[in-house]
Structure formats: structure tokens, C-alpha cells
N, C-alpha and C positions, 0 to 999 in steps of 0.2 A: 554933322555926325556921320553921316555917311563916308565923310571922306575918312575921318577918325577910324573907323570901321574897317575899311579896304585897305589904311595903311597898315594896320594892326596884323589885319589876315595874311598881307605882304609878308611885313614882317615875320610874321609867326613861320611862313613857309619857306624862306630863307633860312631861319634859324634852323629847322627841320631839313632842310637841305644838306646845310653844314654840317650837320650834327654826323648825319647819315656818312657822308664823305670822311668823317674826322674818325667814326666810328669800325667804319667796316674793316680797314686794312688789320684791326685788332682783332675784330670779331670773326676776320676770316683767319688769323693764326691760329684762334682758341677752335674752330670749326676742325681747323689741318689737325691739331696737335691729338683731337679727341679722335680721330675719324681711323685711326690704326694706322699698320703699313702698308705700301702699296701693294695693291693685290689682295688685300684682306677683305672679306666679306664679312666682318664682324661689325658690330654698333658701335657705338660710342665708348672709349674706351679710356681708362689712366694710365694703361701700360705704357705709353710712349712717357710720362714723367717719370715713372718710376725708371726706366729705362736711361732715360737722360740724366737725372741725377746721379744715378749710379756709372755709366760709363764718363760724364761730363765732369766729375767730382765739384760739382758747384759749391757744395756745402763750405770748403775753404776760400772758394774765390768770392763769395757772398760774404763770409767774415772780413775778408781784404777788405773789398768795396765799403763795407759798414764802417770799420775803423778809419780807412781814409777820409770818406765822405764826413763821418762824426767832426774827426780831428779838424780837417779841412772849413766845416761849416763853424765850429765853436772859435778857434782861432780867429777866423775872419772875421767873424763877427765882433768879437772882442776889441780887436785892432780898430776896425773900422767905425766902434761907437765913440772908440777914445779921440782916433785920427778927426773924425768928421765932427764930432762936439769942438774939439778946438779950433779947428778952421772956420765953424760959422759960430763961435760964442767968442773968442778968443782974438787979439793981434798976434799972429802966429807971424815971424822973420820970416819973410820970403812966400808966404801964402799962395801968394798969385805963380810962383813959379811953381812950388807944390801942385797947384793945382792944375796948371800948364802940365806938367809930368805924369799928372794923374789921368788927364785925357789923350796924351798920348798912350800912356798904357791901355788905354781902354780902348782905341781905335786901331793900335798895332798887331797885324796877325799873329797869334801867338806860334803859329808854324815856322816862322823866322827864325823865333827862339830854341827850337826844340836841337837843334845841333850845339850852339853855345851851351846850351844846360848840359848835354851830354855830357862836353869836354870838361867843363866844370864840375858835376858831379863825377866823374870818373876821378878827376884830380882830387877829390876829397874821400875816394872808397865808397862811394853812397850807390851806385849803380846795382839792381837787382835787391834794393831794400826798401822798407816802408817808406823812409827819408824820400827818396827819388822821385815818390809818387804825391808825398804830403809837402813837401817846401815848393817845389815848383807853384803846386796849383794853392797854394796861399799868396804867392806873390802875385799870379794872374788874375787870383780875387780881389786882391786888396784896392786897386783903381777903381772895380764896380762897387765894394763896400763902401768904400771914403766917402764917392760922390754921393752914393744913395743916400746914406745917413747924414751929409752934411745937407742933402738939400731939407731932410725930414728936419733936421735941428734947427736949421734957418727960419723953419716957418712956426716952431713953437713960440709963444706970446713970450715978448720982452717982460712981460710984467710979472710971468711964472716963476721966472727964474729970480727976478729982484727981488720976488715977495723971500723965495728961500734964502737969499744971500742975508736980508734982513732978518731973517731967524736965527742967523748965525751959520748958516750951513757953508761948508768950503766947496770950492768949483766938483769937486771929486764927487761929495757926499749931493752936491745941485743933481748931479747925473744920476746918479745910482740911485735916490731916493723920490726923485721928482721928474727926472727930463724920461727915464728909460721905463718907468711904468706908463707914459703917454704912450712911447714909441713901440709898443709892443707889437702893431700892424704892421710899420715898418721892418721891425726886427726880423719878424714871422716870413714876409714875403721875401727880404733877404736871404732867410736861412733857407727858404723852399729854394728860391733858384740857384742858391750857390749849391745847395743839395743834390738837386736836378744836375748839374754841369757838372759836378766833381764826379758822382755817379755813372754817368753819360761818357764820361772820358776816355777816348781810344787811342787815340796819337801817342801821348806821352808813354800809357803804360806798356804799347809796344816797343817805342823808342828805349826808356827809361828800365825797365824791368823786364826783358827778353827770355832772360834764363832760368828765373826763378819762379816755380809754378806756386810756390807757396805764400809767394806776396801779390801773385796776377788778379787782377781784379776781374769783375764778372763778363764786360765788353770782351775783354780780350781772350777770359776761358771761352766767351761763346763763338767767337772768332776763329780760334781753334777748333773747336768741335763741331764745327758747321763748313767745315773744309769738304775736301773731295770725298773723305771718307764717309760721309753724311749724305752726300747728294741720293744713295738708292732709296733714303728713308727720309722724307721729309715729314714725315708726324713727328718724329724724334726732334730735328732740329727746331720744328714749330712750340713745340713741349720744352725745350730750353730756352726760347726765345720769351715763352709765358714765364718761366720760372724764373728768367734775368730779369722781366719790366715788371713784373708782380709786388716785388718791394717800396721800387721807388712809384709805382703808381697809389701805393698803400700810403707812402709816405707823404705824396703830394693831397691826397684825400683828406689827410691827419691834418697835414700844415694851414 
């Protein structure tokens, strides 16, 4: 009993230290954002947030990020559910080859695809449009989504699907009425991961939408805003970082 109690105390101490390490950067940014401008003697103030919101024009950037992220998540989850269900429960011609290609897409550094994507989208006249952000990120998310959903569908009891087929349901009805309700935890987790990845994506936005401010996402807007012009006012830069991180933090907690 004494050993179990000591292990519990040690575990809680380690978790507490890990929590402090994880929360400290966020807490320091929030404190900096509320401290006012450099050299100011004022106490905590939200003036930096107002200045960052006005000068940084984060409103359109937040809408762009929300549109891109939600679209990528919805389309990827739908396609991944259909493909994962087929690969897990049906005899798909070339299924092993497809899985190998998906694994290759999962481990391939996406940085090596940026220049080919730029050339491809330039030829399609999609640079500086929402499609330049949505289509590549759907393609980059599909390998993870399909493998994730296939793994879950493969773990669903076969008896459950056989019972649905005995009742006269088609494969698509079995997926929609029987399997997907059971898959809510997997769908929610996949949606959360994809939302975080898509919201925080910076390199694709920097390369594919460099000149159209109306479609630029918040990581890109924050990068431009926190450049050399903001170096003399770290409180405003910190406030901008909090504004950018807050929606994705709320989405993570909700999901």
C-alpha cells in the first residue's frame, strides 16, 4: 500500500510539472498581452487586443481560416469514412497497393510537394484563391484519414454488420445507420486532429496565397503582423497571438 501511494504521489508530481511546462508559454503570452506597451506604467489592459484586432485585420483572416478548416475537415472525413469502410470490409481490387500508397503519402514530407503544387495550381489559375488552400490540404489529409477510419472499421464486430445485412440494409445503409453511429469517437478525434493541422498550416498559405489578403489565413496574417514593424510593441504582438490561438483552443476543448 505504501509503494502504491508513493507511485501515485510521484506520478502526480510529474504530471504537475509537465502541466506547468505546457501551460507556461501560453500564460506568459497572455500576461504579456495584458501588460500594455513597453515602458507603460498602466496595469492590466485589453488595449493591446483592440489595437491588434484593428491594425492586424484579423477578422477576415479568421473567417478565411474557419472556411478552409471546416471545408477540409468535412470533405476529408466524408471521403475517409467511405474509403476506410470499403478497405476494411470489402474486397477492393488493388487494396494492398492502395494502402501502400496511403502509407507513402502519410510519411512523405509535404514540403517536397509545395513547388509541384505551386506549378500545378498556377496552371489551373487557382493561386491566391481558397481552392489553393482547400484542395492540397484535403489531399494531404486523406492518407491519415483513410488509414485512421480503416483501422476503426476493421475493429467493428463483423456480427454487427452481418445482422444489419440480414435486416435487408445495403452496404451504404449499413455504414450510415449502423457503423457511423458507433464510430463517433473516431470521427470526432479525426476531425479534431485535422482541424488543428489545417488551422495552423503556414507554409502552404505562404506559398499559394501570397498576394490576396482576402483569403489569407490567420497564421499568415499573424506572421505579417508580427514582423519588424511590431518588434517595438511585444504586447500587441502577444495579443495578436492570443487572438489567433483562441478559436482553435476553444474548438479543441469543445471537440
